[in-house]
Phi, psi and omega in degrees: 000144178262136178244133178263117179252118180273129179265116179267140177280171170296167185312132181271129181254117184247130174271114189277000184303126175065024172263148174283128192299311183297317181294316179294318182300320182292323178292316179299318181300316179300315181294320180297317180294333179279352176108005181276137174273137184225138177240125178253123177244162184057044179299333183291342181268359178293157182235157174236137179292150183102156184288165180297320180298315180299313183289329175295320179296316179295321180291326178296320177294323179295321180293339177286342181282106183208164178291131187296314187272329182213087184301340181293344180274354177116178354298150182263132184252102183287149180250337181278142182305320182298319180285329175298315179294317179302317181292324178299314179293320180305323179292351184250003184242013178056059194286357178273003174253163179297321180297317179293320177296319178295322182295312182292336175291342179272358183256135173235136178234142183220149165272143184067196177233088182287163172296139007265007187288344179290344180256007183250156180288129181254153182241161172239162178247101186305323183287355178245002183288137180300319184296336179262342188245344183241136178298145184299335183276349185281147177279152176213162182242131173276133188301326181295328178290318178297314181298318180299320183286342178256007171122006176287130191257004190244021181300311182294321179298311181298320179295320179292320178294323179292323177298317178296317181296318180295322178296316178295320180296322180294320177300314180299316183293319178298319178296318180295319178296319179298317179297318180295321179295318178297321179297315179298320181295318180295319180295321179294322180294327184260012186302319181294316181293328185266003184302314181294316180299315180296326179296317179294317180296320180294325176294333180272359177093017179256000000 
């Protein structure tokens, strides 16, 4: 008998900026059900196709769906982008089963890029990117604008924290570029001396 063993990577960190929410959520849900841990950052920068007015109207209809006798029992209507995205994925993993509950437990969602994820390599999902999936003339809604309009209170805070993070990141990148330039300069200066060494290394597969 043949056995298929799936090799799972360490947790995958996805930068949600400019991804279409439904497309990204469906891909994430599949991976979660397969046993992969996934972290979504910058959920507030995700987009939904359609104008802001259209999506606000749809969200208003969604907010009307509540328990008749005791609304405190649900359904619960999240206002923060991270929880909106989390709820979207939850709807795709059959969460009323043990397998679905385990899958949603492997998902983490965040607004902005908090520590320690700001120092880790982030990935994008090409098949969910707006620039590849939506016609340039089509309207779209950024999730942070929708969330802000339905009562999320931290839009300005997240934007200020992101500005600080980007400034720190730029300093790091400039330093990294400077180090790389010095390394290239040193290698060029020693090219003649290292010719024999490089020849031996190349024969050894380096």
